PDB file of all heavy atoms in Angstrom:
ATOM      1  N   MET A   1       0.851  -1.163   0.000  1.00  0.00           N
ATOM      2  CA  MET A   1       0.000   0.000   0.000  1.00  0.00           C
ATOM      3  C   MET A   1       0.894   1.222   0.000  1.00  0.00           C
ATOM      4  O   MET A   1       1.862   1.311   0.743  1.00  0.00           O
ATOM      5  CB  MET A   1      -0.902  -0.018   1.232  1.00  0.00           C
ATOM      6  CG  MET A   1      -1.812   1.158   1.317  1.00  0.00           C
ATOM      7  SD  MET A   1      -2.916   1.097   2.740  1.00  0.00           S
ATOM      8  CE  MET A   1      -4.096  -0.081   2.153  1.00  0.00           C
ATOM      9  N   ASN A   2       0.549   2.167  -0.840  1.00  0.00           N
ATOM     10  CA  ASN A   2       1.294   3.417  -0.944  1.00  0.00           C
ATOM     11  C   ASN A   2       0.363   4.600  -0.743  1.00  0.00           C
ATOM     12  O   ASN A   2      -0.857   4.473  -0.883  1.00  0.00           O
ATOM     13  CB  ASN A   2       1.940   3.527  -2.320  1.00  0.00           C
ATOM     14  CG  ASN A   2       2.981   2.447  -2.549  1.00  0.00           C
ATOM     15  OD1 ASN A   2       3.930   2.339  -1.786  1.00  0.00           O
ATOM     16  ND2 ASN A   2       2.791   1.654  -3.584  1.00  0.00           N
ATOM     17  N   VAL A   3       0.930   5.749  -0.427  1.00  0.00           N
ATOM     18  CA  VAL A   3       0.147   6.970  -0.257  1.00  0.00           C
ATOM     19  C   VAL A   3      -0.672   7.194  -1.526  1.00  0.00           C
ATOM     20  O   VAL A   3      -0.148   7.109  -2.636  1.00  0.00           O
ATOM     21  CB  VAL A   3       1.066   8.168   0.006  1.00  0.00           C
ATOM     22  CG1 VAL A   3       0.269   9.461   0.008  1.00  0.00           C
ATOM     23  CG2 VAL A   3       1.815   7.988   1.307  1.00  0.00           C
ATOM     24  N   GLY A   4      -1.961   7.435  -1.348  1.00  0.00           N
ATOM     25  CA  GLY A   4      -2.840   7.708  -2.475  1.00  0.00           C
ATOM     26  C   GLY A   4      -3.517   6.490  -3.067  1.00  0.00           C
ATOM     27  O   GLY A   4      -4.390   6.633  -3.915  1.00  0.00           O
ATOM     28  N   ASP A   5      -3.143   5.276  -2.635  1.00  0.00           N
ATOM     29  CA  ASP A   5      -3.801   4.070  -3.133  1.00  0.00           C
ATOM     30  C   ASP A   5      -5.259   4.036  -2.684  1.00  0.00           C
ATOM     31  O   ASP A   5      -5.584   4.480  -1.580  1.00  0.00           O
ATOM     32  CB  ASP A   5      -3.113   2.801  -2.624  1.00  0.00           C
ATOM     33  CG  ASP A   5      -1.806   2.509  -3.333  1.00  0.00           C
ATOM     34  OD1 ASP A   5      -1.476   3.227  -4.299  1.00  0.00           O
ATOM     35  OD2 ASP A   5      -1.120   1.558  -2.918  1.00  0.00           O
ATOM     36  N   ALA A   6      -6.124   3.502  -3.545  1.00  0.00           N
ATOM     37  CA  ALA A   6      -7.538   3.340  -3.187  1.00  0.00           C
ATOM     38  C   ALA A   6      -7.694   2.169  -2.214  1.00  0.00           C
ATOM     39  O   ALA A   6      -6.959   1.190  -2.283  1.00  0.00           O
ATOM     40  CB  ALA A   6      -8.363   3.089  -4.431  1.00  0.00           C
ATOM     41  N   VAL A   7      -8.641   2.291  -1.314  1.00  0.00           N
ATOM     42  CA  VAL A   7      -8.900   1.255  -0.309  1.00  0.00           C
ATOM     43  C   VAL A   7     -10.343   0.805  -0.437  1.00  0.00           C
ATOM     44  O   VAL A   7     -11.243   1.630  -0.588  1.00  0.00           O
ATOM     45  CB  VAL A   7      -8.661   1.809   1.113  1.00  0.00           C
ATOM     46  CG1 VAL A   7      -8.989   0.777   2.163  1.00  0.00           C
ATOM     47  CG2 VAL A   7      -7.242   2.301   1.271  1.00  0.00           C
ATOM     48  N   GLU A   8     -10.553  -0.511  -0.375  1.00  0.00           N
ATOM     49  CA  GLU A   8     -11.922  -1.025  -0.388  1.00  0.00           C
ATOM     50  C   GLU A   8     -12.616  -0.641   0.915  1.00  0.00           C
ATOM     51  O   GLU A   8     -11.982  -0.531   1.964  1.00  0.00           O
ATOM     52  CB  GLU A   8     -11.907  -2.544  -0.530  1.00  0.00           C
ATOM     53  CG  GLU A   8     -11.438  -3.014  -1.888  1.00  0.00           C
ATOM     54  CD  GLU A   8     -11.556  -4.520  -2.037  1.00  0.00           C
ATOM     55  OE1 GLU A   8     -12.477  -5.113  -1.452  1.00  0.00           O
ATOM     56  OE2 GLU A   8     -10.716  -5.080  -2.738  1.00  0.00           O
ATOM     57  N   SER A   9     -13.914  -0.456   0.841  1.00  0.00           N
ATOM     58  CA  SER A   9     -14.674  -0.083   2.021  1.00  0.00           C
ATOM     59  C   SER A   9     -14.649  -1.207   3.054  1.00  0.00           C
ATOM     60  O   SER A   9     -14.634  -2.382   2.714  1.00  0.00           O
ATOM     61  CB  SER A   9     -16.116   0.225   1.640  1.00  0.00           C
ATOM     62  OG  SER A   9     -16.826   0.647   2.775  1.00  0.00           O
ATOM     63  N   PHE A  10     -14.618  -0.827   4.322  1.00  0.00           N
ATOM     64  CA  PHE A  10     -14.677  -1.798   5.413  1.00  0.00           C
ATOM     65  C   PHE A  10     -15.355  -1.144   6.601  1.00  0.00           C
ATOM     66  O   PHE A  10     -15.477   0.078   6.672  1.00  0.00           O
ATOM     67  CB  PHE A  10     -13.278  -2.307   5.794  1.00  0.00           C
ATOM     68  CG  PHE A  10     -12.310  -1.223   6.193  1.00  0.00           C
ATOM     69  CD1 PHE A  10     -12.216  -0.802   7.508  1.00  0.00           C
ATOM     70  CD2 PHE A  10     -11.492  -0.629   5.252  1.00  0.00           C
ATOM     71  CE1 PHE A  10     -11.324   0.197   7.877  1.00  0.00           C
ATOM     72  CE2 PHE A  10     -10.593   0.367   5.610  1.00  0.00           C
ATOM     73  CZ  PHE A  10     -10.505   0.775   6.918  1.00  0.00           C
ATOM     74  N   THR A  11     -15.814  -1.960   7.530  1.00  0.00           N
ATOM     75  CA  THR A  11     -16.464  -1.486   8.748  1.00  0.00           C
ATOM     76  C   THR A  11     -15.801  -2.158   9.944  1.00  0.00           C
ATOM     77  O   THR A  11     -15.602  -3.375   9.952  1.00  0.00           O
ATOM     78  CB  THR A  11     -17.969  -1.807   8.738  1.00  0.00           C
ATOM     79  OG1 THR A  11     -18.568  -1.163   7.606  1.00  0.00           O
ATOM     80  CG2 THR A  11     -18.651  -1.321  10.005  1.00  0.00           C
ATOM     81  N   LEU A  12     -15.442  -1.372  10.935  1.00  0.00           N
ATOM     82  CA  LEU A  12     -14.847  -1.881  12.167  1.00  0.00           C
ATOM     83  C   LEU A  12     -15.551  -1.238  13.356  1.00  0.00           C
ATOM     84  O   LEU A  12     -16.193  -0.195  13.227  1.00  0.00           O
ATOM     85  CB  LEU A  12     -13.356  -1.532  12.227  1.00  0.00           C
ATOM     86  CG  LEU A  12     -12.467  -2.153  11.160  1.00  0.00           C
ATOM     87  CD1 LEU A  12     -11.066  -1.553  11.226  1.00  0.00           C
ATOM     88  CD2 LEU A  12     -12.408  -3.652  11.340  1.00  0.00           C
ATOM     89  N   ASP A  13     -15.413  -1.855  14.517  1.00  0.00           N
ATOM     90  CA  ASP A  13     -15.996  -1.303  15.737  1.00  0.00           C
ATOM     91  C   ASP A  13     -15.087  -0.222  16.302  1.00  0.00           C
ATOM     92  O   ASP A  13     -13.855  -0.343  16.279  1.00  0.00           O
ATOM     93  CB  ASP A  13     -16.185  -2.394  16.792  1.00  0.00           C
ATOM     94  CG  ASP A  13     -17.250  -3.394  16.399  1.00  0.00           C
ATOM     95  OD1 ASP A  13     -18.054  -3.088  15.504  1.00  0.00           O
ATOM     96  OD2 ASP A  13     -17.258  -4.494  16.975  1.00  0.00           O
ATOM     97  N   ASP A  14     -15.708   0.845  16.836  1.00  0.00           N
ATOM     98  CA  ASP A  14     -14.932   1.883  17.500  1.00  0.00           C
ATOM     99  C   ASP A  14     -14.652   1.476  18.941  1.00  0.00           C
ATOM    100  O   ASP A  14     -14.952   0.341  19.347  1.00  0.00           O
ATOM    101  CB  ASP A  14     -15.640   3.243  17.407  1.00  0.00           C
ATOM    102  CG  ASP A  14     -16.933   3.318  18.197  1.00  0.00           C
ATOM    103  OD1 ASP A  14     -17.251   2.391  18.976  1.00  0.00           O
ATOM    104  OD2 ASP A  14     -17.658   4.328  18.045  1.00  0.00           O
ATOM    105  N   GLN A  15     -14.074   2.376  19.718  1.00  0.00           N
ATOM    106  CA  GLN A  15     -13.701   2.068  21.100  1.00  0.00           C
ATOM    107  C   GLN A  15     -14.882   1.729  21.985  1.00  0.00           C
ATOM    108  O   GLN A  15     -14.720   1.127  23.042  1.00  0.00           O
ATOM    109  CB  GLN A  15     -12.900   3.236  21.705  1.00  0.00           C
ATOM    110  CG  GLN A  15     -13.682   4.508  21.920  1.00  0.00           C
ATOM    111  CD  GLN A  15     -13.760   5.388  20.681  1.00  0.00           C
ATOM    112  OE1 GLN A  15     -13.354   5.001  19.588  1.00  0.00           O
ATOM    113  NE2 GLN A  15     -14.296   6.592  20.841  1.00  0.00           N
ATOM    114  N   ASP A  16     -16.111   2.085  21.545  1.00  0.00           N
ATOM    115  CA  ASP A  16     -17.309   1.779  22.319  1.00  0.00           C
ATOM    116  C   ASP A  16     -18.081   0.591  21.761  1.00  0.00           C
ATOM    117  O   ASP A  16     -19.173   0.279  22.238  1.00  0.00           O
ATOM    118  CB  ASP A  16     -18.221   3.009  22.356  1.00  0.00           C
ATOM    119  CG  ASP A  16     -17.547   4.192  23.037  1.00  0.00           C
ATOM    120  OD1 ASP A  16     -16.911   3.987  24.096  1.00  0.00           O
ATOM    121  OD2 ASP A  16     -17.645   5.319  22.508  1.00  0.00           O
ATOM    122  N   GLY A  17     -17.529  -0.051  20.722  1.00  0.00           N
ATOM    123  CA  GLY A  17     -18.187  -1.208  20.140  1.00  0.00           C
ATOM    124  C   GLY A  17     -19.207  -0.893  19.064  1.00  0.00           C
ATOM    125  O   GLY A  17     -19.932  -1.771  18.619  1.00  0.00           O
ATOM    126  N   ASN A  18     -19.276   0.369  18.652  1.00  0.00           N
ATOM    127  CA  ASN A  18     -20.219   0.770  17.607  1.00  0.00           C
ATOM    128  C   ASN A  18     -19.560   0.641  16.236  1.00  0.00           C
ATOM    129  O   ASN A  18     -18.411   1.057  16.062  1.00  0.00           O
ATOM    130  CB  ASN A  18     -20.655   2.223  17.815  1.00  0.00           C
ATOM    131  CG  ASN A  18     -21.310   2.423  19.151  1.00  0.00           C
ATOM    132  OD1 ASN A  18     -22.222   1.704  19.532  1.00  0.00           O
ATOM    133  ND2 ASN A  18     -20.836   3.420  19.891  1.00  0.00           N
ATOM    134  N   PRO A  19     -20.264   0.093  15.247  1.00  0.00           N
ATOM    135  CA  PRO A  19     -19.668  -0.055  13.922  1.00  0.00           C
ATOM    136  C   PRO A  19     -19.477   1.295  13.233  1.00  0.00           C
ATOM    137  O   PRO A  19     -20.343   2.167  13.291  1.00  0.00           O
ATOM    138  CB  PRO A  19     -20.682  -0.914  13.163  1.00  0.00           C
ATOM    139  CG  PRO A  19     -21.970  -0.736  13.884  1.00  0.00           C
ATOM    140  CD  PRO A  19     -21.627  -0.451  15.312  1.00  0.00           C
ATOM    141  N   VAL A  20     -18.310   1.461  12.617  1.00  0.00           N
ATOM    142  CA  VAL A  20     -17.985   2.680  11.867  1.00  0.00           C
ATOM    143  C   VAL A  20     -17.452   2.245  10.509  1.00  0.00           C
ATOM    144  O   VAL A  20     -16.519   1.451  10.430  1.00  0.00           O
ATOM    145  CB  VAL A  20     -16.922   3.527  12.596  1.00  0.00           C
ATOM    146  CG1 VAL A  20     -16.554   4.753  11.796  1.00  0.00           C
ATOM    147  CG2 VAL A  20     -17.392   3.902  13.978  1.00  0.00           C
ATOM    148  N   SER A  21     -18.052   2.764   9.442  1.00  0.00           N
ATOM    149  CA  SER A  21     -17.597   2.390   8.106  1.00  0.00           C
ATOM    150  C   SER A  21     -16.555   3.387   7.609  1.00  0.00           C
ATOM    151  O   SER A  21     -16.599   4.582   7.920  1.00  0.00           O
ATOM    152  CB  SER A  21     -18.766   2.332   7.126  1.00  0.00           C
ATOM    153  OG  SER A  21     -19.224   3.621   6.827  1.00  0.00           O
ATOM    154  N   PHE A  22     -15.626   2.882   6.825  1.00  0.00           N
ATOM    155  CA  PHE A  22     -14.606   3.716   6.214  1.00  0.00           C
ATOM    156  C   PHE A  22     -15.255   4.793   5.348  1.00  0.00           C
ATOM    157  O   PHE A  22     -14.844   5.946   5.368  1.00  0.00           O
ATOM    158  CB  PHE A  22     -13.665   2.841   5.388  1.00  0.00           C
ATOM    159  CG  PHE A  22     -12.587   3.604   4.685  1.00  0.00           C
ATOM    160  CD1 PHE A  22     -11.516   4.126   5.390  1.00  0.00           C
ATOM    161  CD2 PHE A  22     -12.632   3.785   3.317  1.00  0.00           C
ATOM    162  CE1 PHE A  22     -10.514   4.834   4.739  1.00  0.00           C
ATOM    163  CE2 PHE A  22     -11.643   4.489   2.668  1.00  0.00           C
ATOM    164  CZ  PHE A  22     -10.581   5.008   3.368  1.00  0.00           C
ATOM    165  N   ASP A  23     -16.282   4.411   4.599  1.00  0.00           N
ATOM    166  CA  ASP A  23     -16.969   5.361   3.722  1.00  0.00           C
ATOM    167  C   ASP A  23     -17.531   6.547   4.501  1.00  0.00           C
ATOM    168  O   ASP A  23     -17.463   7.689   4.046  1.00  0.00           O
ATOM    169  CB  ASP A  23     -18.101   4.681   2.955  1.00  0.00           C
ATOM    170  CG  ASP A  23     -17.587   3.722   1.895  1.00  0.00           C
ATOM    171  OD1 ASP A  23     -16.412   3.843   1.483  1.00  0.00           O
ATOM    172  OD2 ASP A  23     -18.364   2.840   1.481  1.00  0.00           O
ATOM    173  N   SER A  24     -18.079   6.305   5.696  1.00  0.00           N
ATOM    174  CA  SER A  24     -18.644   7.412   6.477  1.00  0.00           C
ATOM    175  C   SER A  24     -17.555   8.354   6.968  1.00  0.00           C
ATOM    176  O   SER A  24     -17.778   9.556   7.085  1.00  0.00           O
ATOM    177  CB  SER A  24     -19.457   6.881   7.660  1.00  0.00           C
ATOM    178  OG  SER A  24     -18.625   6.262   8.620  1.00  0.00           O
ATOM    179  N   LEU A  25     -16.359   7.832   7.230  1.00  0.00           N
ATOM    180  CA  LEU A  25     -15.258   8.690   7.656  1.00  0.00           C
ATOM    181  C   LEU A  25     -14.737   9.541   6.502  1.00  0.00           C
ATOM    182  O   LEU A  25     -14.428  10.715   6.676  1.00  0.00           O
ATOM    183  CB  LEU A  25     -14.116   7.839   8.224  1.00  0.00           C
ATOM    184  CG  LEU A  25     -14.415   7.085   9.515  1.00  0.00           C
ATOM    185  CD1 LEU A  25     -13.255   6.172   9.869  1.00  0.00           C
ATOM    186  CD2 LEU A  25     -14.734   8.032  10.647  1.00  0.00           C
ATOM    187  N   VAL A  26     -14.658   8.947   5.312  1.00  0.00           N
ATOM    188  CA  VAL A  26     -14.154   9.664   4.136  1.00  0.00           C
ATOM    189  C   VAL A  26     -15.071  10.825   3.770  1.00  0.00           C
ATOM    190  O   VAL A  26     -14.607  11.863   3.292  1.00  0.00           O
ATOM    191  CB  VAL A  26     -13.986   8.696   2.942  1.00  0.00           C
ATOM    192  CG1 VAL A  26     -13.686   9.435   1.654  1.00  0.00           C
ATOM    193  CG2 VAL A  26     -12.886   7.692   3.236  1.00  0.00           C
ATOM    194  N   GLU A  27     -16.365  10.686   4.032  1.00  0.00           N
ATOM    195  CA  GLU A  27     -17.302  11.772   3.737  1.00  0.00           C
ATOM    196  C   GLU A  27     -16.954  13.043   4.508  1.00  0.00           C
ATOM    197  O   GLU A  27     -17.236  14.144   4.047  1.00  0.00           O
ATOM    198  CB  GLU A  27     -18.726  11.343   4.081  1.00  0.00           C
ATOM    199  CG  GLU A  27     -19.301  10.309   3.147  1.00  0.00           C
ATOM    200  CD  GLU A  27     -20.673   9.826   3.583  1.00  0.00           C
ATOM    201  OE1 GLU A  27     -21.201  10.336   4.594  1.00  0.00           O
ATOM    202  OE2 GLU A  27     -21.208   8.928   2.921  1.00  0.00           O
ATOM    203  N   SER A  28     -16.331  12.893   5.675  1.00  0.00           N
ATOM    204  CA  SER A  28     -15.989  14.044   6.516  1.00  0.00           C
ATOM    205  C   SER A  28     -14.653  14.677   6.144  1.00  0.00           C
ATOM    206  O   SER A  28     -14.325  15.744   6.644  1.00  0.00           O
ATOM    207  CB  SER A  28     -15.931  13.611   7.981  1.00  0.00           C
ATOM    208  OG  SER A  28     -17.174  13.100   8.387  1.00  0.00           O
ATOM    209  N   GLY A  29     -13.868  14.007   5.309  1.00  0.00           N
ATOM    210  CA  GLY A  29     -12.569  14.549   4.915  1.00  0.00           C
ATOM    211  C   GLY A  29     -11.532  13.460   4.800  1.00  0.00           C
ATOM    212  O   GLY A  29     -11.856  12.274   4.875  1.00  0.00           O
ATOM    213  N   PRO A  30     -10.271  13.839   4.638  1.00  0.00           N
ATOM    214  CA  PRO A  30      -9.196  12.844   4.487  1.00  0.00           C
ATOM    215  C   PRO A  30      -9.098  11.920   5.699  1.00  0.00           C
ATOM    216  O   PRO A  30      -9.387  12.319   6.827  1.00  0.00           O
ATOM    217  CB  PRO A  30      -7.931  13.695   4.369  1.00  0.00           C
ATOM    218  CG  PRO A  30      -8.412  15.044   3.945  1.00  0.00           C
ATOM    219  CD  PRO A  30      -9.778  15.205   4.552  1.00  0.00           C
ATOM    220  N   VAL A  31      -8.692  10.681   5.442  1.00  0.00           N
ATOM    221  CA  VAL A  31      -8.568   9.674   6.496  1.00  0.00           C
ATOM    222  C   VAL A  31      -7.159   9.101   6.459  1.00  0.00           C
ATOM    223  O   VAL A  31      -6.637   8.812   5.388  1.00  0.00           O
ATOM    224  CB  VAL A  31      -9.588   8.526   6.295  1.00  0.00           C
ATOM    225  CG1 VAL A  31      -9.384   7.425   7.315  1.00  0.00           C
ATOM    226  CG2 VAL A  31     -11.007   9.057   6.356  1.00  0.00           C
ATOM    227  N   VAL A  32      -6.538   8.956   7.617  1.00  0.00           N
ATOM    228  CA  VAL A  32      -5.242   8.303   7.732  1.00  0.00           C
ATOM    229  C   VAL A  32      -5.476   6.949   8.384  1.00  0.00           C
ATOM    230  O   VAL A  32      -6.081   6.861   9.457  1.00  0.00           O
ATOM    231  CB  VAL A  32      -4.266   9.135   8.595  1.00  0.00           C
ATOM    232  CG1 VAL A  32      -2.972   8.378   8.820  1.00  0.00           C
ATOM    233  CG2 VAL A  32      -4.006  10.485   7.949  1.00  0.00           C
ATOM    234  N   VAL A  33      -5.002   5.887   7.726  1.00  0.00           N
ATOM    235  CA  VAL A  33      -5.098   4.543   8.291  1.00  0.00           C
ATOM    236  C   VAL A  33      -3.695   4.133   8.694  1.00  0.00           C
ATOM    237  O   VAL A  33      -2.771   4.133   7.871  1.00  0.00           O
ATOM    238  CB  VAL A  33      -5.670   3.535   7.267  1.00  0.00           C
ATOM    239  CG1 VAL A  33      -5.727   2.147   7.864  1.00  0.00           C
ATOM    240  CG2 VAL A  33      -7.043   3.983   6.799  1.00  0.00           C
ATOM    241  N   TYR A  34      -3.513   3.805   9.959  1.00  0.00           N
ATOM    242  CA  TYR A  34      -2.191   3.495  10.493  1.00  0.00           C
ATOM    243  C   TYR A  34      -2.221   2.100  11.108  1.00  0.00           C
ATOM    244  O   TYR A  34      -3.097   1.800  11.919  1.00  0.00           O
ATOM    245  CB  TYR A  34      -1.807   4.527  11.553  1.00  0.00           C
ATOM    246  CG  TYR A  34      -0.460   4.308  12.170  1.00  0.00           C
ATOM    247  CD1 TYR A  34       0.691   4.676  11.492  1.00  0.00           C
ATOM    248  CD2 TYR A  34      -0.339   3.717  13.423  1.00  0.00           C
ATOM    249  CE1 TYR A  34       1.936   4.485  12.054  1.00  0.00           C
ATOM    250  CE2 TYR A  34       0.906   3.519  13.994  1.00  0.00           C
ATOM    251  CZ  TYR A  34       2.040   3.896  13.306  1.00  0.00           C
ATOM    252  OH  TYR A  34       3.273   3.704  13.854  1.00  0.00           O
ATOM    253  N   PHE A  35      -1.294   1.262  10.709  1.00  0.00           N
ATOM    254  CA  PHE A  35      -1.180  -0.088  11.260  1.00  0.00           C
ATOM    255  C   PHE A  35       0.110  -0.168  12.063  1.00  0.00           C
ATOM    256  O   PHE A  35       1.130   0.361  11.653  1.00  0.00           O
ATOM    257  CB  PHE A  35      -1.127  -1.126  10.147  1.00  0.00           C
ATOM    258  CG  PHE A  35      -2.376  -1.185   9.319  1.00  0.00           C
ATOM    259  CD1 PHE A  35      -2.498  -0.443   8.148  1.00  0.00           C
ATOM    260  CD2 PHE A  35      -3.447  -1.967   9.722  1.00  0.00           C
ATOM    261  CE1 PHE A  35      -3.638  -0.482   7.392  1.00  0.00           C
ATOM    262  CE2 PHE A  35      -4.612  -2.009   8.964  1.00  0.00           C
ATOM    263  CZ  PHE A  35      -4.699  -1.265   7.799  1.00  0.00           C
ATOM    264  N   TYR A  36       0.054  -0.826  13.209  1.00  0.00           N
ATOM    265  CA  TYR A  36       1.264  -1.001  13.997  1.00  0.00           C
ATOM    266  C   TYR A  36       1.324  -2.408  14.543  1.00  0.00           C
ATOM    267  O   TYR A  36       0.320  -3.083  14.709  1.00  0.00           O
ATOM    268  CB  TYR A  36       1.349   0.028  15.127  1.00  0.00           C
ATOM    269  CG  TYR A  36       0.212  -0.035  16.122  1.00  0.00           C
ATOM    270  CD1 TYR A  36       0.281  -0.794  17.276  1.00  0.00           C
ATOM    271  CD2 TYR A  36      -0.958   0.674  15.879  1.00  0.00           C
ATOM    272  CE1 TYR A  36      -0.774  -0.844  18.166  1.00  0.00           C
ATOM    273  CE2 TYR A  36      -2.021   0.622  16.771  1.00  0.00           C
ATOM    274  CZ  TYR A  36      -1.905  -0.128  17.912  1.00  0.00           C
ATOM    275  OH  TYR A  36      -2.951  -0.188  18.787  1.00  0.00           O
ATOM    276  N   ILE A  37       2.533  -2.837  14.817  1.00  0.00           N
ATOM    277  CA  ILE A  37       2.761  -4.178  15.347  1.00  0.00           C
ATOM    278  C   ILE A  37       2.331  -4.224  16.802  1.00  0.00           C
ATOM    279  O   ILE A  37       2.606  -3.294  17.576  1.00  0.00           O
ATOM    280  CB  ILE A  37       4.247  -4.543  15.210  1.00  0.00           C
ATOM    281  CG1 ILE A  37       4.651  -4.521  13.739  1.00  0.00           C
ATOM    282  CG2 ILE A  37       4.531  -5.889  15.827  1.00  0.00           C
ATOM    283  CD1 ILE A  37       6.124  -4.659  13.502  1.00  0.00           C
ATOM    284  N   LYS A  38       1.694  -5.294  17.190  1.00  0.00           N
ATOM    285  CA  LYS A  38       1.257  -5.464  18.571  1.00  0.00           C
ATOM    286  C   LYS A  38       2.465  -5.433  19.517  1.00  0.00           C
ATOM    287  O   LYS A  38       3.516  -5.985  19.213  1.00  0.00           O
ATOM    288  CB  LYS A  38       0.523  -6.796  18.711  1.00  0.00           C
ATOM    289  CG  LYS A  38      -0.065  -7.027  20.073  1.00  0.00           C
ATOM    290  CD  LYS A  38      -0.845  -8.326  20.123  1.00  0.00           C
ATOM    291  CE  LYS A  38      -1.403  -8.581  21.496  1.00  0.00           C
ATOM    292  NZ  LYS A  38      -2.113  -9.851  21.581  1.00  0.00           N
ATOM    293  N   ALA A  39       2.307  -4.790  20.658  1.00  0.00           N
ATOM    294  CA  ALA A  39       3.381  -4.680  21.630  1.00  0.00           C
ATOM    295  C   ALA A  39       3.844  -6.064  22.089  1.00  0.00           C
ATOM    296  O   ALA A  39       3.063  -7.024  22.150  1.00  0.00           O
ATOM    297  CB  ALA A  39       2.913  -3.871  22.841  1.00  0.00           C
ATOM    298  N   MET A  40       5.112  -6.147  22.384  1.00  0.00           N
ATOM    299  CA  MET A  40       5.729  -7.366  22.916  1.00  0.00           C
ATOM    300  C   MET A  40       5.741  -8.515  21.920  1.00  0.00           C
ATOM    301  O   MET A  40       5.697  -9.671  22.307  1.00  0.00           O
ATOM    302  CB  MET A  40       5.071  -7.797  24.237  1.00  0.00           C
ATOM    303  CG  MET A  40       4.976  -6.707  25.296  1.00  0.00           C
ATOM    304  SD  MET A  40       6.570  -6.060  25.824  1.00  0.00           S
ATOM    305  CE  MET A  40       7.132  -7.399  26.830  1.00  0.00           C
ATOM    306  N   THR A  41       5.762  -8.219  20.624  1.00  0.00           N
ATOM    307  CA  THR A  41       5.882  -9.268  19.616  1.00  0.00           C
ATOM    308  C   THR A  41       7.086  -8.961  18.741  1.00  0.00           C
ATOM    309  O   THR A  41       7.529  -7.820  18.649  1.00  0.00           O
ATOM    310  CB  THR A  41       4.633  -9.339  18.726  1.00  0.00           C
ATOM    311  OG1 THR A  41       4.498  -8.110  17.996  1.00  0.00           O
ATOM    312  CG2 THR A  41       3.369  -9.603  19.528  1.00  0.00           C
ATOM    313  N   SER A  42       7.613  -9.980  18.112  1.00  0.00           N
ATOM    314  CA  SER A  42       8.718  -9.720  17.174  1.00  0.00           C
ATOM    315  C   SER A  42       8.118  -9.182  15.893  1.00  0.00           C
ATOM    316  O   SER A  42       7.007  -9.507  15.514  1.00  0.00           O
ATOM    317  CB  SER A  42       9.481 -11.016  16.908  1.00  0.00           C
ATOM    318  OG  SER A  42       8.634 -11.971  16.306  1.00  0.00           O
ATOM    319  N   GLY A  43       8.822  -8.350  15.237  1.00  0.00           N
ATOM    320  CA  GLY A  43       8.252  -7.828  14.015  1.00  0.00           C
ATOM    321  C   GLY A  43       9.086  -6.776  13.429  1.00  0.00           C
ATOM    322  O   GLY A  43       8.859  -6.120  12.519  1.00  0.00           O
TER     323      GLY A  43
END
């Protein structure tokens, strides 16, 4: 994945367990998706 690549729509739960779709976030403006390695794992 590179900056500017298109992303397929997906839905994940927020911190309160409510579903949030990627499409609904994009409607409000630019979105940054950040992935990080889980703590205490090799990677």
